[in-house]
N, C-alpha and C positions, 0 to 999 in steps of 0.2 A: 504494500500500500504506500502511495506517495505521501509526503508530509502534508500536502494540500488536502488529500482525501481524509487523512487522520484528523486534521484541524477542523475541517468543515465538510463532513460526509454528505450532508444534504446538497451542498453545492456540487460536489463531485458526481453524485447520483443524478442530479438535474442535468449536468453537462453531458453525461452519458446518454440520457433519454433524448435530449435535444439533438445530439450529434449522430445518433444511430441512423444508418442508411442501409438499403437493401443489399448493397455489395458487401457490407460487413457481415452478413448472415451466412454461415456455412450451409451447404445444401441440406444437411440433415435437420437443421433448425427450421428452414423453410418448409420442409416436408412435414415436420411435426406441427408447425403452426397451422398448416392446412388441415391436418387431422383434428387439431383442437378446435378449429373453426367449424368443421362439420359436427363435431361432438356438441359444441355449444348450440348450433343451429337446431339440431334435433331436440335438445333440452328446452329451447325456447318455444318450439312448436308444441311440446308436450304440456305446456301450461295453459293451453287454450281451454276456456270454460271454467277454470278454477276460480273460486270466489274472490280471492285477493286480486287476481288478474283482471277479472271483470270490473272490480271496484276501481282499479287503476285506469282501465279503459274509459270508464264513465267519467272519472276525474278529467282525463284528457279531452273528452268530448266537450266538457264545460269550459276548461281552461286553455286548451291548446288550439292552435290554428286548424281549421278544417281541411287544409290541404298543405302540401309541401312535397319535398323530394325524398324524405325519410319515411321508411315503411314500418308500420306496426305488424309484425309477422302474423300474429294469431288472428287479426281481423282484416289484414290486407288494406287497412286504411293508410292514407298518407298524412303526414303532419310534419312538424319541425323536428330537427335532430334531437333537441332536448326531450321532447315528449315521447318520441319513438324510443329513445334510449331508456327512458323511465319505464315504459311498459315492457319492452323486450327484456330488460334486466330483471324485473319482477317475475316475468313469465319463465325465465330460464332457471329459476331457483325453486320451482314448485315440485317437480317430479323427483328431486334428489338424484338426478342422473348426470349433473354437470361435473366437470373435472375438479380435481383437488391436488394441491401440492402438500405432500406430507410434512416436510420440515417446517413450513410456515403455518400449517393447518388453515389453508386459504384456498378459496374457490376462484381462481383467476378469470376463467371464461365468462362467468356470469356478470362481471363488472367491466371487463375489458372489451369484449366484442360488441355489446350493445351500443356504446357510444361511438366506437371506431367505425362500425358498419354504418351507423346513421349519418355520421359526418362524411364518410366516404361517399355515400349515396348523394348527399346534398352537394358535395363539391366535385363530384365526377372523378374521384381519385381512382387510380389503377389498383389492381390486385396487389401489386408489389408494394405500393405505398401503404395500403391498408394492412398487409401482413407485417410490414416493418413497424408500423405504429403499434400493432397488437403485441409484437415481441417486446417493444419498449415497455408497454404496460405490464406484461408478465414479469419481466426482469425487475422492474421497480417494485411492483406489488409484492412479489415473493420476498424480496430482500427487506422491505418494510415489515412484513409479517414476521420474518425471522428476527429482525431487530427488536421488535416489541416483546417477543419472548412468550414463555409459557404462562407467566403470571397475568399477562394481558388477556390471553384466551380464556382464562378461568371466568372472567366477567364479561369481556367484550367479544363480540362476534367479529373476528378478524376480517372477514370478507366485507363487512360494512365499514371498517376503519381503514385498514391498509388498502382496501378496494377503492376508496375515494381518491387516494393518491395515485393508485395504478391507473384509474380512468383519466386523471389529469395528465399523467405522463403519456398515455397512448394518444389522446386527442391533441395534446401539445405537440407531439411529434408530427402528427398529420397536418397541423396548422403551421408547421415550420417555425415554432417558437425558438428563439435563441436560448442559450444557457441561462441568461439573466431572467428572461421572462418565464422560462420553465421553472426556475426556482420560485418565482412569485406564484405560479400556478400551484406548485406544491404547498406553498404557504396558505393559499386560499382553500385548497382541498383539505389540508390537515386540520384547519380550524373548524371545518364542518364535519369531520369524520365522527361517526357514531354507530352504535349498534350493541344492544345489551341482551344477554341470554335469558333474562327473566321471562321472556315471552313463552318459553317452553313449558313452564309450569301451568299456563292457562290455555294452551293450544291456540295461542293468538297468531295473527297473520304477520307479525313484525318481520319475520325473516325475509319475506318478499319485499317489504318496505326497505330493509337494509340494502339489498342489492339495487333496487330502483333508485334510491337516493344516492348511493355511492356512484352509480353510473352518471346520473344527471348532475350531481354536484361536482364531480370531477370534470365533466364536459364544460359546465359553466365556469369553473375555475380557469380552464385553459382559454376559453374565449375571452374572459375578463382580462387575463394576463396579456392576451394579444392586443387589447385596447389600452395597455399601460397600467392596469389595476395592480396594485402591489400587495404582496403577502409576506408573512414572516419568513425571514431567510434561514432560520434554524427551527422550523416548525417540528421537525422530527426529534432532534437531540437537544434543543434549547432548554434553558432553565425552567421555562413555563410552556414547553412544547408537548407533543403527544406522549412521549415516553415519561415525562415528569408526572403527567396526570393519569396515565393509563398502564404503567408497567413498573415493576420493582426489580426486573432482571434484564433490562434493555442492554443490548450490546451494539454500540455504534459501528464496530468493525464489520458487522453483518451487512450494513448498508452498501458497502463498496466491495464486497467479497468477490475478487477476481472478475470485475466487470469486463465484459468483452472476451473473456476466456472461459469462464464457467457459464454455460447457458442453462440457467435455472429452469427455463421452460421445458427442457428435456427431462426434468425430474418429475413432471406433472403426471398424475395418474388419471386414468379413465375409470369411471364407476361401472361396475357390473351389476350389483344389486341396487334396487331403487330405494335406498335408505341412507341414513347418516353413515358417513365413512367409518366412524368408530365401531360400527357393528360388523363391518365386512370381514375383518380377520377371523373373528369367532364364527361367523356364518360359514366361511370357507372351511374352517377346521371342523365344524359340526358336519357339514356335508361330506367331508373326507371320511370321518369316522363312521358315519352311517352307510356310506357306499362300501367302504372296506369290509365292514362287518354285517352288511345286509340287514340293517336295523330299520324298523318302522317307528313312528312316533309312539305308538302304544307300548313298544318294548323298552322305552326309556323311562326311568324313574326320576332322574335329575340330571341337570347339566350345570357344571360350574365353568364359567368363562373367566380365564385369567387375562386381565386387561391392564392398560396403563391408567393412571389416575385421571387424566383428562377425559377418558371415556366414562368414568364414574361421575365426574363433575357434570358432563353434558347429558348423559343418558339416565343417570340416577334419579332425577326428579320425576321422570315419566314412569309411573308405576302401572296405571291402568289408562291407556290412551283413550281419548274421547273423539278423536278424528283420524282420518286417514293420514294426514300430514304428521300429527303428533305420534302416530304409531310407528313412523319411520325413525323415531328417536327412542324406541323401546326395544332394548336388547331381547327381552322375552318374546315380544311379538315377531321380531325378525327371525329369531331362531325357531319360533313356532311355525312360521311360514315355510322355512327351510325343511323342518322335520315333517310337516304334513304334506306339503306340495312339492318339495324338492327345489323350490325357487322362491325368491323374494323380489319379484318383479312388479311392475305397475298393476297388472290385472289381479295379482294375488292380494296386493294391498287394498285395491279398490273394492274388491268383492268379499274378502275373507279376513281383514285385519282383526275383526272381533268375532269371528266364527267360533262356535263352542270348542272345537278341537284345538284351535290356535290359542284361545283364551286359557284353556286347560293346560296346554304346554307352557304358556307364559309363566304360570305359577311354579313350574319345575326349574326355572332358570334363575341363577344367582351370578352376580359379578363379584370378583374378588381382585384386589390389587396384586399383581404379580411382579416381583422385583426384576426379573429378567426382561419382561415386556416393558416395564417402566424404564429400565436402563437403555433399551433400544430406541424408545420413542423420543423425539418425533421423527428421527431420521428413518427408522424402520417401524412399521406397524405390524408387530408379530401377533399371531392369533393362537391361543391355546384353549382347549376345552378338555374337561374330564367328564365322561359320561358314565353314570351308574345305570345299569340295566335292571329291569324288573327281576331277572334271574340272578342278580347279585354280582355281575361282572363290573369291573372298573376299566374303562377304555379311555385312552388319551389320543389326542392328535394335536399337531401344531402346523401352522402355516407361516412361513417367513416372508412371503411376498404375495399378498392377496391378488386375486385376478384383477388386472387393470393396472397394477404397479409397473414401473418402467421395465423391471426384469421379468414381468409376466403380463405383458401388455396386450391390448386388443389389436388385432391386425386391421388393415384398411378395410378388408371385407367385413370383419365383425363390426367395425364402426359404421359402415354403410348400412348393414342390417339393423343395427341399433337405431340409427337415425330414421330409417323407414318405419321401424316398429313404434318409435315415439310419435312420429307424425300421424300414423294410423290410429294409435291409441286415443289421441285427443281429437281425431277427426279434423286435424289442421291442414292436411294435405294428402292427396292420393299418391299411390305408388307411381302412377304415370307422371305426376308432377315432380315427385321427389327424385326419380332416377336420373334425369338429366342434370338436376341441380347437384346431386351428390357428385357426379363426375366433374362438374365444373368447379365446385368448391374444393375438391381434392386436386385441382389444377389452377387454383386461384392466382398463382404467380403469373399466369399467362393472360389473365383477364385485363383488357385495356381500360375498362370503366366499370366500377361497381354501381350497378343500377338496381332497381327493384327485383325481387326474386319471384314474385307472383303478380299475375295480372288481376287488377280489380275486376269485380263482376261487371260484365257488359263492355269491357274494353278490348279492342282488337290489338293484339301485340304487334301486328304488322304496321299499324298506324303510328307506332311510337318505337323507334329503334332502341331507345334506352331500355325498354322492357325486355329486349332480347340479350342484354349484356351478359347474363350468366346462363343463357339458355340456348344460344344459337351456334356457338363455335364447334 
């Protein structure tokens, strides 16, 4: 780390975000950015019709312009970038299928792609410009999350806090902010950053508000900076900055960790199960032991999941979930779906989260803090289960890399299938609509102009070449 980075890490991080260009990105980073783009796209469509998303859409109908170049994916309406980013970010955090970075415990896609895509659509940016901006957002947001540390995550939803700065970095890159103005954008973003975990106790809708506001506030911060609006220059590490008010273990060195050499985006995981990521290691471990020993749910007397403390902090308050979304933060429910149906996907949650067999299995599950799992976290999310069978056997299993982690990742084919499945589940798009979009999203670097993805009802695509930007090549 240079002396400048050590003395003023916020400035160094802002300079990196402002200066990043497509030619700086290794090919494997570009490829992963396209894959993350597709993964986000499917997650955003999966939020169609969810109550929080409908509420956000209605808010936009009242407050937002009735037309514009930016697209609300679930409704195919056009509006301004600010309001499109707001709805698309809220929508992409409903199905619990959006990406996650383990080390920062942060969901980058839900807060980076909504504002970047909206601004790219409004400005006519190329796929290369959009992807570069997205990478800037991922690299900044992940490092801010790591900087804020584990104490932050105990109370604050990192995706809402670090995510606001990530969105500002991404949009700032797309707007060609210089390093000085990017730093001001960080200052405005950081002073608005928010998101508290208390909502889980009440099955409230705040999680979608966290991503919606992070995306919109980050976008606004970048646009204000472009107009000369100033923000705190040490909003991250300053004496009265984010870490001072939100963390007791912040590490400023994390903010500039190997910038331009370590591509943190490559460490991001795709979600396989449609639940909180903290449940995935145990879910994979239980599936393993049941498959190996040919067990049914009725053959199991109890399950003990060895977990890290953060899993207990987040999942512990949810004892008997009252809604589909809250059930995704219930270890017992997730393991119950795995035991009864062999899968914890969207259909299982929607139709069976409180089914008698699942509810009965929920009561068999306990979480305990495991020293080895705790020591590995957050760099690795290890899963351990001990299963006691009705006939008295004690069976164990462990998973060192849950399905979707970088070392056990989803292939492009699996990501395409996932996106089609998410779009179909919500009725947001047909397979015929999605298949060409999937191909183009996975080749975004060749797209000359990011335009709308879907045609509004009654519009002939041939009448507007912009509508063909991701569909015709």
